[in-house]
KOLMARPA-425385 format. One record per residue (C-alpha): residue number from 1; x, y, z; residue in one letter. Coordinates in steps of 0.5 Angstrom, whole numbers, plus 500, padded with zeros to 3 digits. Layout:
BEGIN
node nr: NUM&X: X&Y: Y&Z: Z&rest: a
...
This chain:
BEGIN
node nr: 1&X: 230&Y: 135&Z: 383&rest: x
node nr: 2&X: 231&Y: 135&Z: 390&rest: x
node nr: 3&X: 236&Y: 132&Z: 394&rest: x
node nr: 4&X: 235&Y: 125&Z: 398&rest: x
node nr: 5&X: 233&Y: 126&Z: 405&rest: x
node nr: 6&X: 240&Y: 124&Z: 408&rest: x
node nr: 7&X: 241&Y: 131&Z: 411&rest: x
node nr: 8&X: 234&Y: 131&Z: 414&rest: x
node nr: 9&X: 235&Y: 124&Z: 417&rest: x
node nr: 10&X: 241&Y: 126&Z: 420&rest: x
node nr: 11&X: 239&Y: 132&Z: 423&rest: x
node nr: 12&X: 233&Y: 128&Z: 426&rest: x
node nr: 13&X: 237&Y: 123&Z: 429&rest: x
node nr: 14&X: 242&Y: 129&Z: 432&rest: x
node nr: 15&X: 236&Y: 132&Z: 435&rest: x
node nr: 16&X: 233&Y: 126&Z: 438&rest: x
node nr: 17&X: 240&Y: 124&Z: 441&rest: x
node nr: 18&X: 241&Y: 131&Z: 444&rest: x
node nr: 19&X: 235&Y: 131&Z: 448&rest: x
node nr: 20&X: 237&Y: 125&Z: 452&rest: x
node nr: 21&X: 242&Y: 124&Z: 458&rest: x
node nr: 22&X: 246&Y: 118&Z: 460&rest: x
node nr: 23&X: 242&Y: 117&Z: 466&rest: x
node nr: 24&X: 235&Y: 117&Z: 462&rest: x
node nr: 25&X: 238&Y: 111&Z: 458&rest: x
node nr: 26&X: 241&Y: 107&Z: 463&rest: x
node nr: 27&X: 248&Y: 109&Z: 462&rest: x
node nr: 28&X: 253&Y: 111&Z: 468&rest: x
node nr: 29&X: 254&Y: 119&Z: 468&rest: x
node nr: 30&X: 260&Y: 121&Z: 465&rest: x
node nr: 31&X: 264&Y: 127&Z: 466&rest: x
node nr: 32&X: 266&Y: 133&Z: 462&rest: x
node nr: 33&X: 261&Y: 133&Z: 457&rest: x
node nr: 34&X: 261&Y: 139&Z: 453&rest: x
node nr: 35&X: 255&Y: 138&Z: 449&rest: x
node nr: 36&X: 248&Y: 136&Z: 450&rest: x
node nr: 37&X: 245&Y: 129&Z: 450&rest: x
node nr: 38&X: 248&Y: 123&Z: 448&rest: x
node nr: 39&X: 255&Y: 122&Z: 445&rest: x
node nr: 40&X: 254&Y: 119&Z: 438&rest: x
node nr: 41&X: 258&Y: 113&Z: 440&rest: x
node nr: 42&X: 253&Y: 112&Z: 446&rest: x
node nr: 43&X: 247&Y: 111&Z: 441&rest: x
node nr: 44&X: 251&Y: 107&Z: 436&rest: x
node nr: 45&X: 253&Y: 102&Z: 443&rest: x
node nr: 46&X: 245&Y: 102&Z: 445&rest: x
node nr: 47&X: 243&Y: 101&Z: 438&rest: x
node nr: 48&X: 249&Y: 095&Z: 437&rest: x
node nr: 49&X: 251&Y: 098&Z: 430&rest: x
node nr: 50&X: 258&Y: 101&Z: 428&rest: x
node nr: 51&X: 260&Y: 108&Z: 430&rest: x
node nr: 52&X: 263&Y: 109&Z: 423&rest: x
node nr: 53&X: 256&Y: 107&Z: 420&rest: x
node nr: 54&X: 252&Y: 112&Z: 425&rest: x
node nr: 55&X: 256&Y: 118&Z: 424&rest: x
node nr: 56&X: 255&Y: 117&Z: 417&rest: x
node nr: 57&X: 248&Y: 117&Z: 418&rest: x
node nr: 58&X: 248&Y: 123&Z: 422&rest: x
node nr: 59&X: 252&Y: 127&Z: 417&rest: x
node nr: 60&X: 247&Y: 125&Z: 412&rest: x
node nr: 61&X: 252&Y: 121&Z: 408&rest: x
node nr: 62&X: 249&Y: 116&Z: 402&rest: x
node nr: 63&X: 248&Y: 110&Z: 406&rest: x
node nr: 64&X: 242&Y: 106&Z: 406&rest: x
node nr: 65&X: 240&Y: 103&Z: 413&rest: x
node nr: 66&X: 236&Y: 097&Z: 414&rest: x
node nr: 67&X: 229&Y: 096&Z: 417&rest: x
node nr: 68&X: 233&Y: 093&Z: 423&rest: x
node nr: 69&X: 238&Y: 098&Z: 424&rest: x
node nr: 70&X: 232&Y: 104&Z: 424&rest: x
node nr: 71&X: 228&Y: 100&Z: 429&rest: x
node nr: 72&X: 234&Y: 099&Z: 433&rest: x
node nr: 73&X: 236&Y: 106&Z: 433&rest: x
node nr: 74&X: 228&Y: 108&Z: 434&rest: x
node nr: 75&X: 229&Y: 104&Z: 441&rest: x
node nr: 76&X: 236&Y: 107&Z: 443&rest: x
node nr: 77&X: 233&Y: 114&Z: 442&rest: x
node nr: 78&X: 227&Y: 112&Z: 445&rest: x
node nr: 79&X: 223&Y: 115&Z: 439&rest: x
node nr: 80&X: 215&Y: 114&Z: 440&rest: x
node nr: 81&X: 211&Y: 111&Z: 435&rest: x
node nr: 82&X: 210&Y: 118&Z: 430&rest: x
node nr: 83&X: 218&Y: 119&Z: 431&rest: x
node nr: 84&X: 219&Y: 112&Z: 429&rest: x
node nr: 85&X: 215&Y: 112&Z: 423&rest: x
node nr: 86&X: 218&Y: 119&Z: 421&rest: x
node nr: 87&X: 225&Y: 116&Z: 421&rest: x
node nr: 88&X: 223&Y: 110&Z: 417&rest: x
node nr: 89&X: 220&Y: 115&Z: 412&rest: x
node nr: 90&X: 226&Y: 119&Z: 412&rest: x
node nr: 91&X: 230&Y: 113&Z: 411&rest: x
node nr: 92&X: 227&Y: 110&Z: 405&rest: x
node nr: 93&X: 226&Y: 117&Z: 401&rest: x
node nr: 94&X: 229&Y: 118&Z: 394&rest: x
node nr: 95&X: 229&Y: 125&Z: 390&rest: x
node nr: 96&X: 223&Y: 129&Z: 389&rest: x
node nr: 97&X: 221&Y: 133&Z: 383&rest: x
node nr: 98&X: 221&Y: 140&Z: 385&rest: x
node nr: 99&X: 215&Y: 142&Z: 389&rest: x
node nr: 100&X: 209&Y: 146&Z: 385&rest: x
node nr: 101&X: 203&Y: 149&Z: 389&rest: x
node nr: 102&X: 197&Y: 144&Z: 387&rest: x
node nr: 103&X: 190&Y: 145&Z: 384&rest: x
node nr: 104&X: 184&Y: 143&Z: 388&rest: x
node nr: 105&X: 182&Y: 136&Z: 385&rest: x
node nr: 106&X: 175&Y: 138&Z: 382&rest: x
node nr: 107&X: 171&Y: 133&Z: 385&rest: x
node nr: 108&X: 174&Y: 134&Z: 392&rest: x
node nr: 109&X: 173&Y: 142&Z: 391&rest: x
node nr: 110&X: 166&Y: 140&Z: 390&rest: x
node nr: 111&X: 165&Y: 136&Z: 396&rest: x
node nr: 112&X: 168&Y: 141&Z: 400&rest: x
node nr: 113&X: 163&Y: 147&Z: 398&rest: x
node nr: 114&X: 157&Y: 142&Z: 398&rest: x
node nr: 115&X: 158&Y: 141&Z: 406&rest: x
node nr: 116&X: 154&Y: 145&Z: 411&rest: x
node nr: 117&X: 160&Y: 144&Z: 416&rest: x
node nr: 118&X: 167&Y: 147&Z: 416&rest: x
node nr: 119&X: 171&Y: 144&Z: 411&rest: x
node nr: 120&X: 177&Y: 146&Z: 407&rest: x
node nr: 121&X: 182&Y: 142&Z: 403&rest: x
node nr: 122&X: 190&Y: 143&Z: 403&rest: x
node nr: 123&X: 196&Y: 141&Z: 399&rest: x
node nr: 124&X: 203&Y: 138&Z: 402&rest: x
node nr: 125&X: 205&Y: 145&Z: 404&rest: x
node nr: 126&X: 199&Y: 147&Z: 408&rest: x
node nr: 127&X: 197&Y: 151&Z: 402&rest: x
node nr: 128&X: 189&Y: 152&Z: 402&rest: x
node nr: 129&X: 186&Y: 150&Z: 396&rest: x
node nr: 130&X: 179&Y: 150&Z: 397&rest: x
node nr: 131&X: 175&Y: 153&Z: 403&rest: x
node nr: 132&X: 167&Y: 153&Z: 404&rest: x
node nr: 133&X: 163&Y: 158&Z: 407&rest: x
node nr: 134&X: 163&Y: 155&Z: 414&rest: x
node nr: 135&X: 170&Y: 155&Z: 414&rest: x
node nr: 136&X: 171&Y: 162&Z: 412&rest: x
node nr: 137&X: 166&Y: 164&Z: 417&rest: x
node nr: 138&X: 170&Y: 160&Z: 423&rest: x
node nr: 139&X: 177&Y: 162&Z: 421&rest: x
node nr: 140&X: 176&Y: 169&Z: 420&rest: x
node nr: 141&X: 179&Y: 172&Z: 414&rest: x
node nr: 142&X: 183&Y: 166&Z: 411&rest: x
node nr: 143&X: 179&Y: 167&Z: 405&rest: x
node nr: 144&X: 181&Y: 174&Z: 404&rest: x
node nr: 145&X: 188&Y: 173&Z: 405&rest: x
node nr: 146&X: 192&Y: 174&Z: 398&rest: x
node nr: 147&X: 192&Y: 168&Z: 394&rest: x
node nr: 148&X: 200&Y: 167&Z: 396&rest: x
node nr: 149&X: 198&Y: 167&Z: 403&rest: x
node nr: 150&X: 193&Y: 163&Z: 403&rest: x
node nr: 151&X: 196&Y: 158&Z: 408&rest: x
node nr: 152&X: 194&Y: 155&Z: 414&rest: x
node nr: 153&X: 201&Y: 156&Z: 417&rest: x
node nr: 154&X: 201&Y: 163&Z: 415&rest: x
node nr: 155&X: 194&Y: 164&Z: 418&rest: x
node nr: 156&X: 196&Y: 161&Z: 424&rest: x
node nr: 157&X: 203&Y: 164&Z: 426&rest: x
node nr: 158&X: 203&Y: 170&Z: 422&rest: x
node nr: 159&X: 196&Y: 174&Z: 423&rest: x
node nr: 160&X: 193&Y: 177&Z: 429&rest: x
node nr: 161&X: 186&Y: 174&Z: 427&rest: x
node nr: 162&X: 188&Y: 167&Z: 429&rest: x
node nr: 163&X: 191&Y: 169&Z: 435&rest: x
node nr: 164&X: 185&Y: 173&Z: 437&rest: x
node nr: 165&X: 180&Y: 167&Z: 435&rest: x
node nr: 166&X: 184&Y: 162&Z: 439&rest: x
node nr: 167&X: 186&Y: 166&Z: 445&rest: x
node nr: 168&X: 189&Y: 161&Z: 450&rest: x
node nr: 169&X: 189&Y: 155&Z: 446&rest: x
node nr: 170&X: 193&Y: 159&Z: 440&rest: x
node nr: 171&X: 200&Y: 156&Z: 443&rest: x
node nr: 172&X: 198&Y: 149&Z: 443&rest: x
node nr: 173&X: 195&Y: 149&Z: 437&rest: x
node nr: 174&X: 200&Y: 153&Z: 433&rest: x
node nr: 175&X: 206&Y: 148&Z: 436&rest: x
node nr: 176&X: 202&Y: 142&Z: 434&rest: x
node nr: 177&X: 201&Y: 145&Z: 427&rest: x
node nr: 178&X: 209&Y: 147&Z: 427&rest: x
node nr: 179&X: 211&Y: 139&Z: 429&rest: x
node nr: 180&X: 206&Y: 137&Z: 423&rest: x
node nr: 181&X: 209&Y: 142&Z: 418&rest: x
node nr: 182&X: 216&Y: 139&Z: 420&rest: x
node nr: 183&X: 214&Y: 132&Z: 418&rest: x
node nr: 184&X: 212&Y: 134&Z: 411&rest: x
node nr: 185&X: 218&Y: 139&Z: 411&rest: x
node nr: 186&X: 223&Y: 134&Z: 412&rest: x
node nr: 187&X: 221&Y: 130&Z: 406&rest: x
node nr: 188&X: 221&Y: 136&Z: 401&rest: x
node nr: 189&X: 227&Y: 140&Z: 404&rest: x
node nr: 190&X: 231&Y: 143&Z: 401&rest: x
node nr: 191&X: 226&Y: 145&Z: 396&rest: x
node nr: 192&X: 225&Y: 152&Z: 396&rest: x
node nr: 193&X: 218&Y: 152&Z: 396&rest: x
node nr: 194&X: 219&Y: 149&Z: 403&rest: x
node nr: 195&X: 225&Y: 153&Z: 406&rest: x
node nr: 196&X: 222&Y: 159&Z: 404&rest: x
node nr: 197&X: 216&Y: 158&Z: 408&rest: x
node nr: 198&X: 220&Y: 156&Z: 414&rest: x
node nr: 199&X: 224&Y: 162&Z: 413&rest: x
node nr: 200&X: 218&Y: 167&Z: 413&rest: x
node nr: 201&X: 215&Y: 163&Z: 419&rest: x
node nr: 202&X: 221&Y: 164&Z: 423&rest: x
node nr: 203&X: 222&Y: 171&Z: 421&rest: x
node nr: 204&X: 215&Y: 173&Z: 423&rest: x
node nr: 205&X: 214&Y: 168&Z: 429&rest: x
node nr: 206&X: 219&Y: 168&Z: 435&rest: x
node nr: 207&X: 215&Y: 162&Z: 438&rest: x
node nr: 208&X: 215&Y: 158&Z: 431&rest: x
node nr: 209&X: 223&Y: 159&Z: 431&rest: x
node nr: 210&X: 223&Y: 156&Z: 438&rest: x
node nr: 211&X: 219&Y: 150&Z: 436&rest: x
node nr: 212&X: 222&Y: 149&Z: 430&rest: x
node nr: 213&X: 229&Y: 148&Z: 433&rest: x
node nr: 214&X: 226&Y: 142&Z: 437&rest: x
node nr: 215&X: 225&Y: 138&Z: 431&rest: x
node nr: 216&X: 219&Y: 135&Z: 434&rest: x
node nr: 217&X: 214&Y: 132&Z: 429&rest: x
node nr: 218&X: 207&Y: 130&Z: 429&rest: x
node nr: 219&X: 201&Y: 127&Z: 425&rest: x
node nr: 220&X: 194&Y: 129&Z: 423&rest: x
node nr: 221&X: 188&Y: 125&Z: 425&rest: x
node nr: 222&X: 182&Y: 127&Z: 429&rest: x
node nr: 223&X: 181&Y: 131&Z: 435&rest: x
node nr: 224&X: 178&Y: 137&Z: 438&rest: x
node nr: 225&X: 179&Y: 145&Z: 438&rest: x
node nr: 226&X: 177&Y: 151&Z: 441&rest: x
node nr: 227&X: 175&Y: 157&Z: 436&rest: x
node nr: 228&X: 172&Y: 163&Z: 439&rest: x
node nr: 229&X: 170&Y: 160&Z: 445&rest: x
node nr: 230&X: 166&Y: 154&Z: 442&rest: x
node nr: 231&X: 169&Y: 147&Z: 442&rest: x
node nr: 232&X: 169&Y: 143&Z: 435&rest: x
node nr: 233&X: 171&Y: 136&Z: 433&rest: x
node nr: 234&X: 175&Y: 135&Z: 427&rest: x
node nr: 235&X: 178&Y: 129&Z: 423&rest: x
node nr: 236&X: 183&Y: 129&Z: 417&rest: x
node nr: 237&X: 183&Y: 125&Z: 410&rest: x
node nr: 238&X: 187&Y: 124&Z: 404&rest: x
node nr: 239&X: 183&Y: 124&Z: 398&rest: x
node nr: 240&X: 184&Y: 118&Z: 393&rest: x
node nr: 241&X: 185&Y: 124&Z: 387&rest: x
node nr: 242&X: 192&Y: 125&Z: 391&rest: x
node nr: 243&X: 197&Y: 122&Z: 386&rest: x
node nr: 244&X: 203&Y: 122&Z: 391&rest: x
node nr: 245&X: 203&Y: 117&Z: 397&rest: x
node nr: 246&X: 208&Y: 121&Z: 402&rest: x
């Protein structure tokens, strides 16, 4: 079993605290600040909670903040809607079974392969579980990777094919994918399947390492991308066959 996400909650709070300044949140500047961002006591003051309680949260200790406390912290830390939702999810996390790579549900795989437009199916770790011919043509070489490397992040961040295909758009898309993976990683760490993938990406991609330290999070959805000089719209869906809600 993985441990509860107390450590991930604490690290996320710290990362959001360190990006703020007293001036930004309406506090008077204070001299001799040895660390970046707000102090813990300043966040506690802004959220109107006890400093000891906040310290326990940021240290990842076993406390369960109420929804009102989470909302107060989101306001104090100037979280956007995605960050606020992520904080709520982390606060209600419990232990998970050890991660195992999923198998593509039969019905979902049939649907993916029946489409004439690019489509693929991924798991929680962004492993590619099914990919149709149109997507394999669009994402050059993804279907030829060794089975253990058939992962969107490995393809995007570690293969020269992806950089060549995306050109000037590579950095923006890779950074957004990193933020989406960070949101999933926080829910599963310290599971070895996730920590080993993150370590591999950090070793192979200096850009990933810099983005990872920022602890930005993002959600999936609809949007647009450029592949090989052509613009594509896209949408993401969760299958009803998915047995896990988070």
